PAZAPA-4460 file (N, C-alpha, C; in steps of 0.05 Angstrom, whole numbers, plus 32768, in hexadecimal, padded with zeros to 4 digits):
% residues 358
    n_x    n_y    n_z   ca_x   ca_y   ca_z    c_x    c_y    c_z   seq   type   mol
   89BB   8680   8306   89C2   868D   82F5   89DC   86A2   8300     1      M     A
   89DA   86A8   831B   89EE   86B8   8328   8A0B   86AF   8322     2      F     A
   8A05   8694   8324   8A22   8685   8327   8A2B   867F   8302     3      C     A
   8A1E   867D   82FA   8A20   8678   82DC   8A26   8692   82D0     4      S     A
   8A25   86A5   82DA   8A32   86C4   82CF   8A4A   86C0   82D7     5      G     A
   8A57   86B5   82EB   8A74   86BB   82EC   8A89   86A7   82D7     6      F     A
   8A78   868F   82D0   8A7F   8680   82BD   8A85   8690   82A3     7      V     A
   8A70   8699   8297   8A6E   86AA   8287   8A81   86C3   8287     8      L     A
   8A86   86D1   8298   8A9D   86E6   829B   8ABB   86DA   8296     9      L     A
   8ABA   86BF   829E   8ADB   86B0   8299   8ADB   86AA   827C    10      L     A
   8AC3   86A4   826E   8AC4   8698   824F   8AC1   86A8   8241    11      T     A
   8ABB   86C2   8248   8AB9   86D9   8231   8A9A   86D2   8223    12      G     A
   8A94   86E5   8210   8A83   86E6   81FB   8A6B   86EB   820F    13      N     A
   8A65   86F5   8222   8A54   86FF   8236   8A35   86FF   822F    14      L     A
   8A36   870F   8214   8A16   8715   820E   8A13   86FD   81FC    15      V     A
   8A21   86F6   81EB   8A1A   86D8   81DD   8A0E   86C4   81EC    16      G     A
   8A1D   86BA   8200   8A18   86AC   8212   8A02   86AD   8228    17      Q     A
   89FD   86BE   822F   89E3   86CE   823F   89D2   86C8   822E    18      W     A
   89D0   86CD   8215   89BB   86CC   8201   89AA   86B8   81FC    19      R     A
   89C3   869F   81FE   89C5   867F   81F6   89B6   866D   8210    20      D     A
   89BF   867E   8226   89B0   866E   823F   8997   8679   8242    21      I     A
   898B   8692   8243   8976   869D   8242   8962   868B   8234    22      L     A
   896E   8689   8211   8956   867D   8205   894F   8665   8208    23      R     A
   8965   8654   8214   8964   8637   821C   895C   8635   8236    24      N     A
   8959   8645   8245   894A   863F   8262   8931   864E   8267    25      S     A
   891E   8652   8259   8903   8660   8252   88F3   864D   8267    26      W     A
   88F2   8633   826D   88EA   8622   827E   88E5   8623   829B    27      I     A
   8904   8637   82A2   890A   8639   82BE   88F3   864A   82CF    28      L     A
   88F1   8667   82C3   88DC   8674   82CB   88BE   8668   82CF    29      P     A
   88B8   8659   82BB   88A3   864F   82BB   8899   863A   82D5    30      I     A
   88AC   862A   82D4   88B0   861A   82ED   88B4   8622   8308    31      T     A
   88C1   863B   8309   88CD   8645   8320   88B3   8657   832A    32      G     A
   88A0   8660   831F   888F   8674   8325   8884   866F   833B    33      I     A
   887A   865C   834A   886F   8658   8366   888E   8668   8376    34      F     A
   889F   865D   8373   88B8   866A   8387   88C1   8681   8386    35      G     A
   88BE   868B   8365   88C2   86AB   8360   88AB   86B9   8371    36      I     A
   8890   86B0   8370   887A   86BB   837F   887D   86BB   839E    37      L     A
   8885   86AC   83AD   8893   86A8   83C7   88A7   86BA   83C9    38      A     A
   88BB   86C1   83BC   88D3   86D6   83B9   88C6   86F2   83BF    39      I     A
   88B8   86F6   83AC   88A7   8714   83AD   889B   8718   83C5    40      I     A
   888F   86FC   83D1   887B   8702   83E5   8887   8705   8400    41      Q     A
   88A5   8700   83FC   88BB   86FF   841A   88C4   871B   8419    42      Q     A
   88C4   8727   8401   88D4   8747   83FE   88B9   8757   8407    43      L     A
   88A3   8750   8409   8894   8762   840E   8891   8764   842A    44      I     A
   888D   877B   8437   8891   8787   8457   8873   877A   845E    45      P     A
   886B   876D   846D   8850   8769   847D   8849   878A   848E    46      S     A
   8832   8798   8489   882B   87AC   84A0   8826   879E   84B4    47      S     A
   881F   878A   84BB   880D   8789   84D8   8825   877E   84E8    48      N     A
   883A   8775   84E6   8851   876D   84F8   886A   8775   84EC    49      I     A
   887D   8776   8503   8894   877C   84FC   88AA   8764   84F3    50      D     A
   88AB   8763   84D8   88B8   874E   84C5   88CF   874D   84D1    51      S     A
   88D8   875E   84D2   88FE   875E   84D0   88FD   874B   84EF    52      S     A
   88EF   8752   8508   88F7   8742   851D   88E7   8725   8519    53      F     A
   88D5   8720   850B   88D2   8707   8505   88E2   86F9   84F8    54      A     A
   88ED   8702   84E4   8905   86F5   84DA   8923   86EC   84E7    55      W     A
   8921   8702   84F7   893D   8706   850E   8935   86EF   8522    56      K     A
   891A   86E9   8526   8916   86CE   8537   891B   86B5   8526    57      I     A
   8916   86B3   8511   8918   8699   84FE   8938   869B   84F7    58      Y     A
   894A   86AA   84F6   8960   86A9   84F0   8970   86AC   8509    59      V     A
   8970   86B4   851E   897C   86B2   8534   897B   86A4   854E    60      E     A
   8961   86A0   8547   8954   8686   855D   8953   866D   8552    61      Y     A
   8943   8667   853A   893B   864C   8531   894F   863F   8520    62      R     A
   895C   8650   8509   8973   8641   84F3   8981   8649   84F5    63      T     A
   8997   8652   850D   89A9   8659   850E   89C2   8650   8504    64      T     A
   89BD   8630   8507   89CE   861A   84F8   89D3   8620   84D8    65      H     A
   89C6   8629   84CC   89C5   8630   84AF   89C7   864E   84AD    66      H     A
   89BF   8660   84B9   89BD   8677   84B1   89CF   868A   84BC    67      L     A
   89DA   8688   84D6   89E6   8698   84E6   8A02   8690   84E9    68      L     A
   8A1B   86A0   84E3   8A32   869A   84DD   8A3F   8697   84FB    69      P     A
   8A2F   86AB   850E   8A46   86A9   8528   8A40   868C   8538    70      S     A
   8A20   867E   852D   8A1C   866B   8538   8A2A   864C   8536    71      A     A
   8A37   8650   8518   8A47   863B   8509   8A63   8634   851D    72      W     A
   8A69   8619   851B   8A82   8613   852C   8A94   8607   8516    73      S     A
   8AAD   8600   851A   8ABC   85F0   8505   8AD2   8608   84F8    74      G     A
   8ADC   85F8   84E4   8AF4   860D   84D9   8AE9   8615   84B5    75      H     A
   8AC8   8624   84B6   8AC0   8627   84A3   8AD4   8641   8495    76      W     A
   8AD7   8656   84A5   8AE8   866F   8499   8AFD   8660   8489    77      I     A
   8B14   864B   8491   8B2A   8647   8489   8B21   8638   8470    78      S     A
   8B10   8627   846C   8B07   8616   8458   8AF8   862A   8441    79      L     A
   8AED   863E   844A   8ADF   864C   8432   8AF9   865E   8426    80      L     A
   8B05   8669   843A   8B29   866B   842C   8B33   865D   841A    81      A     A
   8B3B   8644   8425   8B48   8632   8417   8B3B   862E   83F8    82      I     A
   8B1D   8625   83FA   8B0D   8622   83E7   8B0F   8642   83CE    83      S     A
   8B0B   8656   83DE   8B15   866D   83C4   8B2E   8671   83BB    84      A     A
   8B40   8662   83C4   8B58   8663   83BD   8B5E   8651   83A2    85      F     A
   8B53   8639   83AD   8B51   8623   8397   8B48   8628   837F    86      F     A
   8B2E   8633   8384   8B1E   863C   8367   8B30   864F   835E    87      F     A
   8B40   8664   8362   8B4C   867A   8355   8B62   866A   834A    88      M     A
   8B6F   8659   8355   8B89   864F   8350   8B80   8638   8338    89      A     A
   8B66   862C   833A   8B62   861D   8325   8B5B   862E   830B    90      T     A
   8B50   863C   830C   8B4A   864F   82F5   8B62   8661   82E6    91      I     A
   8B77   8666   82F2   8B8D   866E   82E9   8B9E   8658   82E1    92      V     A
   8BA4   8647   82EE   8BB4   8628   82E2   8BAB   8622   82CC    93      A     A
   8B8D   8623   82C5   8B7D   860B   82B7   8B73   8623   829F    94      K     A
   8B7E   8635   8299   8B72   8642   8286   8B65   8637   8266    95      K     A
   8B73   861D   8262   8B6D   8615   824B   8B59   85F8   8251    96      D     A
   8B4C   85F9   8268   8B37   85E1   826A   8B1E   85F1   8271    97      S     A
   8B07   85F0   825A   8AF4   85FB   8262   8AE6   85F1   8278    98      P     A
   8AE3   85D7   8273   8AD2   85C6   828F   8ADD   85D3   82A7    99      A     A
   8AF3   85D5   82AF   8B03   85DD   82C5   8AF8   85FE   82D0   100      I     A
   8AF7   8606   82BD   8AF4   8629   82BC   8AD9   8627   82C3   101      R     A
   8AC9   8616   82B3   8AA7   861A   82BC   8AA4   8614   82DB   102      F     A
   8AAF   85F9   82DE   8AA9   85EE   8306   8AB9   8609   8317   103      I     A
   8ACB   8611   830B   8ADB   8629   831E   8ACF   8643   8324   104      A     A
   8AC0   8646   8301   8AB2   8662   830B   8A99   8662   8311   105      G     A
   8A86   8647   830F   8A70   8648   831E   8A77   8643   833B   106      Y     A
   8A87   863C   834B   8A8F   8638   8361   8A93   8653   8372   107      S     A
   8AA5   8666   8361   8AAB   867D   8366   8A8F   8695   836A   108      I     A
   8A7B   868F   835A   8A5F   8699   835C   8A50   868F   8374   109      G     A
   8A53   8677   837D   8A4E   8666   8395   8A55   8678   83AB   110      S     A
   8A77   8679   83AA   8A88   868D   83BE   8A7E   86AA   83C3   111      L     A
   8A7A   86AF   83AE   8A6D   86CC   83B0   8A52   86CD   83C0   112      I     A
   8A3B   86BE   83B8   8A25   86BB   83C9   8A2B   86B8   83E9   113      L     A
   8A3F   86A9   83EA   8A43   86A4   8407   8A51   86BC   8416   114      F     A
   8A63   86CE   840A   8A6F   86E1   840D   8A55   86F6   8413   115      L     A
   8A41   86F6   8404   8A2D   870C   8405   8A21   8708   841F   116      I     A
   8A16   86EF   8426   8A0D   86EB   8443   8A1E   86ED   8458   117      G     A
   8A3B   86EB   8456   8A4B   86FC   846B   8A43   8714   8474   118      L     A
   8A46   8720   845A   8A43   873D   8457   8A2D   8749   846A   119      L     A
   8A18   873A   8461   8A01   8740   846C   89F9   873B   8488   120      V     A
   8A07   8725   848E   8A09   871F   84AE   8A1C   8739   84BC   121      F     A
   8A33   8744   84B1   8A42   8758   84BC   8A34   876A   84BD   122      A     A
   8A25   877C   84A9   8A24   8793   84A7   8A05   879B   84A6   123      F     A
   89F1   8785   84A0   89D6   8789   849B   89C6   8782   84AD   124      A     A
   89AD   8782   84AB   899B   876E   84B7   899A   875A   84B4   125      D     A
   899E   8747   84CF   899E   872E   84CF   898E   8726   84BD   126      T     A
   8973   872E   84BF   8951   871F   84B6   895C   8719   849C   127      S     A
   896E   8727   8489   8975   8721   846E   8986   8702   846D   128      W     A
   898F   86F4   847F   899B   86DF   847C   8981   86CF   847E   129      L     A
   896C   86D1   8477   8955   86C3   8479   8951   86B3   8459   130      R     A
   8963   86BB   8448   8968   86B4   842E   8977   86A4   8428   131      F     A
   8983   8693   8444   8994   8685   843E   89AE   8682   8428   132      Y     A
   89BE   8694   842B   89D2   869D   841C   89EB   8685   841B   133      W     A
   89E9   867B   8432   8A03   8662   8437   89F6   8642   842B   134      F     A
   89E0   8642   842C   89D3   8623   8422   89D8   861D   8409   135      R     A
   89DC   8626   83F8   89E7   8620   83D9   8A06   8623   83D7   136      F     A
   8A0F   8635   83E2   8A30   8637   83DA   8A3D   8619   83F1   137      P     A
   8A2F   8617   8405   8A38   8605   8418   8A32   85E3   840C   138      D     A
   8A29   85E1   83F7   8A22   85C4   83EE   8A39   85C7   83D1   139      T     A
   8A35   85DF   83C1   8A4D   85E6   83A9   8A67   85E3   83AE   140      I     A
   8A6C   85F1   83C5   8A8A   85FA   83C8   8A97   85DB   83CA   141      I     A
   8A8F   85CD   83DC   8A9E   85B2   83DF   8A9A   85A5   83CE   142      P     A
   8A82   859A   83BD   8A80   858D   83A4   8A8F   8599   838E   143      F     A
   8A92   85B0   838A   8AA1   85BF   8373   8AC3   85B2   837F   144      S     A
   8AC2   85B4   8393   8AE8   85AC   8398   8AED   8590   8390   145      M     A
   8ADF   857C   8399   8ADB   8565   838F   8AE2   8561   8375   146      C     A
   8ACA   856D   8364   8ACA   8569   8347   8AE1   8571   833A   147      L     A
   8AE8   858B   8343   8B07   8596   8337   8B1B   8583   833B   148      L     A
   8B1C   8576   8354   8B34   856B   8353   8B30   8553   8347   149      A     A
   8B17   8543   8346   8B1A   852A   8333   8B17   8531   830F   150      M     A
   8B11   8548   8308   8B1A   8553   82EB   8B35   8553   82EA   151      K     A
   8B44   855D   82F7   8B5E   8569   82F8   8B73   854F   82FD   152      I     A
   8B69   853B   830B   8B71   8526   830D   8B6A   8511   82EF   153      L     A
   8B51   8512   82E8   8B4C   8507   82D2   8B5B   850D   82B6   154      G     A
   8B5D   852C   82BB   8B6D   8535   82A3   8B8D   8533   82A3   155      D     A
   8B90   8527   82B7   8BB5   8526   82BC   8BB3   8505   82B7   156      F     A
   8BA6   84FB   82B7   8BA8   84DD   82AB   8BA4   84DA   828B   157      A     A
   8B99   84EC   8282   8B8D   84EA   826A   8BA0   8500   824F   158      E     A
   8BB9   850B   825C   8BBD   851D   8257   8BD9   850B   8242   159      S     A
   8BD9   851F   8228   8BF2   8516   8217   8C09   8514   8225   160      E     A
   8C11   8524   8234   8C2D   8524   8237   8C38   850E   8251   161      C     A
   8C19   8509   825D   8C21   84F9   8271   8C22   84D8   8262   162      H     A
   8C17   84D7   8249   8C13   84BD   823F   8C35   84BF   8231   163      R     A
   8C3C   84D1   8223   8C56   84CC   8218   8C69   84C8   8231   164      Q     A
   8C67   84DB   8245   8C7F   84D7   825A   8C7F   84B8   826B   165      K     A
   8C63   84B6   826E   8C60   849D   8282   8C51   8483   8274   166      Y     A
   8C5F   8481   8257   8C47   846F   824C   8C44   8453   8255   167      A     A
   8C5E   8445   8262   8C59   842E   826F   8C47   8426   8283   168      K     A
   8C4D   843F   8294   8C3A   8443   82B3   8C23   844F   82AB   169      A     A
   8C13   8452   8295   8C01   846F   828E   8BE4   8459   8296   170      H     A
   8BE7   8441   8290   8BD2   8431   8292   8BC7   842E   82B1   171      F     A
   8BD9   8428   82BE   8BE1   8421   82DB   8BD6   8439   82EF   172      Q     A
   8BE4   8452   82E2   8BDD   846E   82F4   8BBC   846E   82EC   173      I     A
   8BAF   846F   82D6   8B96   8477   82D0   8B84   8465   82DE   174      K     A
   8B8D   8448   82E1   8B7E   8436   82E8   8B7C   843D   8309   175      R     A
   8B93   8444   8314   8B92   844C   8331   8B79   8466   8339   176      V     A
   8B7E   847D   8323   8B6F   8490   832A   8B4F   8488   8322   177      I     A
   8B50   847C   830E   8B2D   8470   8311   8B20   8463   8328   178      Q     A
   8B36   844F   8330   8B2A   8440   834C   8B2B   8455   835F   179      L     A
   8B3F   8469   8366   8B43   8472   837C   8B2F   848F   8381   180      G     A
   8B2D   8496   836F   8B1B   84AC   8376   8AF7   84A1   8379   181      I     A
   8AF0   8491   836B   8AD2   8485   837E   8ADA   8476   8390   182      P     A
   8AF4   846E   839B   8AF8   845E   83BA   8AFA   8476   83CA   183      I     A
   8B0D   8487   83C5   8B0F   849C   83D4   8AEF   84AE   83E0   184      L     A
   8AE1   84B4   83C9   8AC8   84C3   83C9   8AB8   84B1   83DB   185      T     A
   8AB7   8495   83D8   8AA8   8482   83EC   8AB0   8488   8405   186      S     A
   8ACB   8489   840C   8AD4   848D   8426   8AD2   84A2   8437   187      I     A
   8AD0   84BC   8425   8AC7   84D3   842B   8AA9   84DA   8439   188      L     A
   8A92   84C7   8424   8A79   84CD   8428   8A75   84B2   8445   189      V     A
   8A83   84A1   8445   8A83   8491   8460   8A8B   84A4   8478   190      V     A
   8AA0   84B0   8472   8AAB   84CA   848F   8A94   84D3   8495   191      I     A
   8A88   84E7   8480   8A6F   84F8   8484   8A60   84EF   848E   192      M     A
   8A53   84DA   8487   8A3C   84CE   8492   8A41   84C5   84B7   193      F     A
   8A5F   84BC   84B1   8A61   84B0   84D5   8A64   84C7   84E3   194      L     A
   8A6B   84DF   84DB   8A6F   84FD   84E9   8A54   8504   84F4   195      N     A
   8A42   8504   84D3   8A21   850F   84D9   8A12   84FD   84F7   196      K     A
   8A19   84E4   84F0   8A0E   84CE   8501   8A15   84D4   851E   197      G     A
   8A32   84DF   8527   8A41   84E5   853F   8A2C   8501   8548   198      I     A
   8A2E   8513   8538   8A23   852E   8538   89FF   852C   8544   199      Y     A
   89F0   851C   8533   89D6   8516   853F   89D8   8507   8555   200      L     A
   89E4   84F6   8560   89E7   84EB   8575   89E8   84F7   8589   201      S     A
   89FA   8514   8585   89FA   8525   859A   89EB   853C   859F   202      R     A
   89DA   853F   8589   89C9   8552   858D   89AF   854B   8590   203      T     A
   89A2   855A   85AC   898E   8557   85B7   8972   855B   85A5   204      R     A
   8974   856C   8595   895A   8572   8581   8954   855D   8576   205      F     A
   8964   8542   856D   8956   852E   8564   8953   851D   856F   206      L     A
   8942   850D   8576   893E   84F0   8583   8949   84E0   8578   207      D     A
   8956   84D5   8586   896B   84BB   8580   8954   849F   8579   208      N     A
   895F   848D   8577   8954   846E   8576   8943   8467   858A   209      S     A
   894B   846C   85A1   8943   8464   85BD   892A   8474   85C4   210      N     A
   8930   848C   85C4   8918   8498   85D0   88FD   849A   85B7   211      S     A
   8905   8498   8597   88F6   8491   8589   88E0   847F   8589   212      R     A
   88F4   8469   859E   88E0   8449   85A2   88CF   8450   85BA   213      R     A
   88DD   8464   85C8   88CA   8463   85E7   88AC   8476   85E3   214      V     A
   88B5   8487   85C6   8897   849D   85C6   888C   8491   85B2   215      I     A
   888F   847D   859B   8880   8476   8588   8864   8464   8590   216      R     A
   8868   8450   85A3   884D   844B   85AE   8834   845F   85B8   217      P     A
   8841   8471   85C7   8828   8485   85CD   881E   8497   85B8   218      I     A
   8832   849D   859D   8827   84A7   8588   881B   8494   8577   219      L     A
   881E   847B   8573   880B   846C   8569   87F5   846D   856F   220      E     A
   87F1   8468   8593   87D8   846B   859C   87C3   8481   8596   221      W     A
   87D0   849E   8592   87C7   84B7   858E   87B5   84B0   8571   222      I     A
   87C8   84A4   855F   87BD   84A6   8543   87A7   8492   8543   223      N     A
   87AE   847E   8551   8790   8468   8552   8779   8471   8565   224      K     A
   877D   8484   8575   8764   8481   8588   875C   849F   8592   225      N     A
   8762   84BB   8579   875F   84CE   857E   8759   84D9   8567   226      T     A
   8744   84F1   8567   8734   84F8   8550   874B   850D   853F   227      D     A
   8745   8509   8528   875C   8517   8513   8762   8538   851E   228      K     A
   8749   8543   8525   8743   855B   8523   8753   856A   8546   229      G     A
   8757   855A   8553   8765   855D   856C   877F   856C   856D   230      T     A
   8783   8582   857A   87A0   858B   857F   87AB   857E   859A   231      V     A
   87CB   8579   859B   87D2   856F   85B0   87EE   858B   85BE   232      F     A
   87E8   858F   85D5   87FC   8596   85DE   8818   8585   85E9   233      L     A
   882C   8587   85D6   8840   8571   85E0   885D   8585   85D4   234      V     A
   8872   8577   85E5   888D   857D   85E1   8891   858F   85C8   235      Y     A
   889C   85A4   85BF   88A1   85AD   85A8   88BA   8599   8597   236      P     A
   88CC   858F   85A7   88DD   8583   859E   88D4   8565   858B   237      G     A
   88BD   855E   8594   88B9   8540   858D   88BA   854B   856E   238      I     A
   88CC   853C   855E   88C7   853E   853E   88B7   852C   853B   239      Q     A
   88A9   850D   8547   88A8   84FD   8530   8885   84FC   8538   240      D     A
   887A   8516   8548   885D   8516   854D   8851   8517   8536   241      F     A
   8856   852A   8523   8846   8527   8504   8840   850C   84F7   242      Y     A
   885F   8501   84FB   8861   84EA   84ED   8850   84D4   84F3   243      M     A
   8849   84CA   850E   883F   84B8   851D   8824   84BB   8522   244      Y     A
   881C   84CE   8534   8804   84D6   853B   87F9   84DF   8528   245      A     A
   8802   84F0   851A   87F1   84F9   8502   87D6   850F   8509   246      Q     A
   87E1   8522   8520   87D1   8531   852D   87DA   854C   852F   247      R     A
   87D0   8565   8530   87DA   857F   8536   87E3   8582   854E   248      A     A
   87FE   858A   854F   8807   8590   856E   880C   85B1   8571   249      M     A
   8809   85BA   8580   8803   85D5   858A   881F   85E4   8581   250      F     A
   8837   85DA   8586   8854   85ED   8570   8860   85D6   8573   251      V     A
   8872   85D9   855A   8886   85C4   8554   889E   85D8   8556   252      S     A
   88B6   85D2   855C   88CE   85DD   8559   88DC   85DD   853C   253      Y     A
   88DA   85C2   8535   88E8   85BE   851D   88D5   85CA   8504   254      K     A
   88C3   85C5   8508   88AE   85D2   84F5   88A4   85E6   84F3   255      H     A
   88BA   85FD   84F0   88B1   861D   84F2   88A5   861F   84DB   256      S     A
   8897   8636   84E0   888D   8642   84C0   889E   8652   84B0   257      P     A
   888F   865D   849A   88A4   8667   8488   889B   868A   8483   258      Q     A
   8888   8691   8493   887D   86A7   848F   887A   86BF   84A6   259      A     A
   8883   86D6   84A3   887F   86E5   84BA   886F   86E9   84CF   260      A     A
   8857   86E8   84CA   8841   86E8   84D9   883C   86D0   84EB   261      E     A
   8847   86BC   84DA   8845   869C   84E7   885C   869D   84FB   262      D     A
   8871   86A8   84F4   888E   86A1   8508   8883   86AB   851B   263      I     A
   8878   86C7   8521   8875   86D6   853C   8863   86C1   854B   264      M     A
   884A   86BC   853D   883E   86A9   8549   884B   8690   8551   265      E     A
   8856   8683   8540   886E   866F   854D   8878   8673   8568   266      W     A
   888B   8683   8561   889C   8690   8579   888A   8694   8591   267      Y     A
   8870   869F   8592   8863   869F   85AB   8859   8683   85B6   268      E     A
   884D   8675   85A4   8846   8657   85B1   8862   8649   85B9   269      R     A
   8882   864F   85B3   8895   8645   85BC   8896   8650   85DB   270      I     A
   8893   866C   85DD   8893   8674   85F8   887B   8669   860C   271      K     A
   8869   8666   8601   8856   8657   860F   8859   8640   861A   272      L     A
   8865   862F   8607   8872   8611   8614   8884   8610   8627   273      T     A
   8891   862C   8629   88AB   862C   8634   88A6   863B   8653   274      N     A
   888D   8638   865E   8889   8649   8670   8883   8663   8673   275      G     A
   8878   866D   8653   8872   868C   865C   8889   86A0   8654   276      G     A
   88A8   868F   864E   88BF   869B   864D   88C7   8698   862F   277      R     A
   88D6   86A8   8623   88E2   86AA   860C   88F6   8697   8608   278      F     A
   8904   8680   85FF   891B   8676   8606   8935   8682   860A   279      P     A
   8947   867E   8617   895F   868F   8618   8978   8683   8605   280      S     A
   8978   8670   85FE   8985   865D   85EA   8977   865C   85CB   281      K     A
   8990   865A   85C0   898A   865D   859F   898C   8642   8593   282      R     A
   8980   8644   8578   8987   862A   856A   8978   860E   857C   283      G     A
   8980   8601   856F   897A   85DE   857F   897E   85DD   859C   284      F     A
   8994   85EB   85A6   899D   85EC   85BD   8981   85F6   85CD   285      A     A
   896D   8609   85C5   8956   860F   85D2   8949   85F6   85D9   286      A     A
   894B   85E2   85CF   8939   85CD   85D5   8946   85C1   85F1   287      L     A
   8957   85C5   85F7   8962   85BF   8617   8956   85CF   8625   288      E     A
   894E   85E5   8623   8941   85FA   8631   8923   85EE   8634   289      E     A
   8918   85E8   861B   88F7   85E7   8615   88F0   85CF   8626   290      L     A
   88FD   85B7   8624   88F8   85A7   8630   88E8   85A1   8647   291      E     A
   8900   85A9   865C   88F4   85A6   8678   88E3   85B7   867E   292      P     A
   88E5   85D5   8672   88CC   85E1   867D   88B4   85DC   8671   293      N     A
   88B5   85CD   8655   8899   85BE   864F   888A   85AE   8664   294      F     A
   8894   859F   866D   8891   858A   8682   888D   8592   86A0   295      Y     A
   8890   85AF   869F   888F   85C0   86BF   8879   85D4   86B8   296      Q     A
   8865   85D2   86A7   8852   85E0   869F   883D   85D6   86B7   297      L     A
   882F   85EC   86C4   881A   85E3   86DA   8802   85DA   86CA   298      N     A
   87EE   85D1   86DA   87CF   85C8   86D1   87C5   85DF   86C8   299      E     A
   87C4   85F9   86D7   87B9   861B   86D2   87C1   861E   86AE   300      Q     A
   87DF   861C   86AE   87E7   8622   8695   87E2   861A   867D   301      S     A
   87DD   85F7   8679   87D3   85E7   8670   87B5   85EA   8664   302      I     A
   87AA   85F4   867E   878D   85F4   8670   8787   8613   8663   303      L     A
   8795   8625   866B   8795   8640   8665   879A   8638   8642   304      R     A
   87B1   8625   8635   87B7   8624   861C   87A0   8614   8614   305      L     A
   879C   8606   861E   8779   85F5   8618   8765   8608   8613   306      S     A
   8763   8613   861D   8747   8627   8616   874C   863A   85FB   307      K     A
   8763   8645   8601   876D   865F   85EF   876F   8650   85D5   308      Q     A
   877E   863E   85D1   8784   862A   85B7   8777   8616   85B4   309      Y     A
   8763   860E   85B8   8751   85F3   85B9   8763   85DE   85B7   310      G     A
   8772   85D6   85C8   8787   85C1   85D5   8775   85AF   85E8   311      I     A
   8772   8593   85D6   8762   8575   85E0   8772   8566   85F2   312      S     A
   8792   8569   85E7   87A3   8551   85FA   87B9   8561   8605   313      Y     A
   87C8   8552   8619   87DA   855E   8622   87F2   8548   8624   314      Y     A
   8805   8543   861B   8816   852B   861D   8831   8538   8632   315      L     A
   882D   8527   8646   8841   852C   8657   8852   8511   8662   316      G     A
   8862   8518   8679   886C   8502   8689   8860   84F3   86A2   317      K     A
   8860   84E3   86A8   8851   84D0   86BC   885E   84E5   86D2   318      P     A
   886F   84ED   86D9   887F   84F6   86F0   886C   8514   86FD   319      S     A
   8861   8516   86E5   8852   8537   86EE   883C   853B   86FB   320      Q     A
   8829   8518   86F9   8810   8517   870D   8800   852C   870C   321      N     A
   87FC   8533   86F5   87E7   8547   86EE   87C8   8538   86EE   322      L     A
   87B9   854D   86F6   8798   8540   86FF   8785   8545   86ED   323      R     A
   8794   8547   86D0   8780   853D   86BC   877A   8524   86B6   324      F     A
   8763   851E   86A4   875B   84FE   86A5   8775   84F6   868F   325      R     A
   8781   84DC   869B   8793   84D1   868A   877F   84B9   8676   326      K     A
   8789   84BB   865B   8780   84A7   864B   8796   8492   8640   327      V     A
   87B0   849C   864C   87C2   8486   8641   87DD   848D   864F   328      Y     A
   87ED   8477   8656   8800   847D   8667   8811   8468   8667   329      S     A
   882A   8467   8664   8841   8457   8663   8858   8461   867B   330      D     A
   886B   8453   8677   8886   8455   8685   8896   8475   8681   331      S     A
   888F   8480   8668   889C   8497   865C   888A   84B0   8656   332      Y     A
   8870   84AC   864F   885E   84C3   8650   883F   84B4   8654   333      Y     A
   882F   84CE   865C   8813   84D3   8660   8808   84E1   8648   334      T     A
   87F4   84D9   8649   87E0   84EE   8639   87CD   84F6   864A   335      L     A
   87C4   850A   864A   87B2   8517   865A   8798   8523   8645   336      Y     A
   877F   851A   864E   876C   852F   863E   8764   853E   864C   337      K     A
   8761   8559   863C   875A   8573   864A   873B   857E   8642   338      L     A
   8729   856A   8651   8711   8568   864A   8703   8581   865D   339      N     A
   86E5   8588   8654   86D4   859B   8663   86CF   8591   8685   340      D     A
   86D0   857F   8685   86C7   8570   86A9   86E2   857F   86B6   341      H     A
   86F5   8574   86AD   8716   857C   86B6   870F   859B   86BF   342      I     A
   8715   85A3   86A7   8714   85C0   86A7   8704   85D6   86BA   343      Q     A
   86ED   85CC   86C1   86D7   85D5   86D0   86DF   85D4   86EB   344      Q     A
   86F4   85BD   86F5   86FA   85B9   8709   870F   85D3   8713   345      D     A
   8720   85D9   8703   8736   85EE   8701   872A   8608   86F7   346      Y     A
   8718   8607   86F6   8707   8629   86F3   870C   863D   8700   347      Q     A
   8711   8635   871F   8712   864D   8732   8732   8652   8734   348      E     A
   8745   8642   8726   875F   8647   871F   876A   8658   870D   349      K     A
   8757   8656   86F9   875A   8663   86E6   875B   868B   86E5   350      I     A
   8771   8694   86D8   8767   86B0   86E3   8750   86BE   86D6   351      P     A
   8748   86D6   86E2   872F   86E3   86D8   872E   86E7   86C0   352      A     A
   873F   86EF   86B9   8745   86F7   869C   873B   86E6   8686   353      A     A
   8746   86CC   868A   8744   86B2   8677   8721   86B4   867F   354      L     A
   871D   86AF   8695   8700   86AC   869D   86E5   86BD   868B   355      S     A
   86F4   86D7   8689   86E4   86E7   8679   86DE   86EB   865C   356      K     A
   86F6   86DB   8653   8701   86D9   8637   86EF   86BF   862E   357      Q     A
   86E9   86AC   8642   86D5   8694   863D   86B9   869B   863D   358      K     A
***
């Protein structure tokens, strides 16, 4: 509705058109009621915790690649400026084309959303970036530019002036345009997929195919040989644990919560898997810090977490040589059972405060 407002400003008859839009979109508030309620809940501050701090964790630590402009790389500022100029020039040059003005006006509305996000980042509390000001525009802007380019080329091929001036070549030019646009679009899609594949292969937060083959046997063993109600202490960067093991894990970096209270608990658990220290790196780079620290947890720390959170298993590496009971082991991973018998052997090593809590 926000972006459509810019279309109406360009076409005139603002009141009448808004009346028609509202009359024909009555179903949207009904189908979107759950989203509207979620937005209201997000806007109501929690009295129990510092909600602003919780959402700063979400913005500045967990989802920097989506929400924090200072974490972005590439030429996004130049591309944003070029797209803004392109949309404005199109509106000025194509005053007689309602379709082109509609696309360009809608795109400018999307640009305004992007700019609001930049203003929030520059002058306001970064916790307000949690509303994803950039996620809609970063799809609409490139899509609209391609759509406008195709529309302009199509109008050129169909124009009466073109037919009269280049009557003999009209069919050939039209044919080239009709074939060229799909071919060019397909090439761009292939390039985008190749670039995405290179990016994913270079990013450590995603398991590549080899590491997935390595860890899948133990995850499938967990699925078949452990109780469904058990909780596992595993490296937070293992994304496939839920899918293949189908068990609860103590904390998952990828599957972060979406409520302020839960974010605080999630961040505390991340700290515990990091050896009791809050990670110094942000975004997915934090996993480069978490992984070695997780596999350096000592037996006392693991038992403390087991007692406090009801954790039944610890998934470690064979090189750790922990004195817990091994229930599965291969060349890459070892699964330890944190049972009562082993915990009693370590009772003397557990801090006095923890013993009192028991």
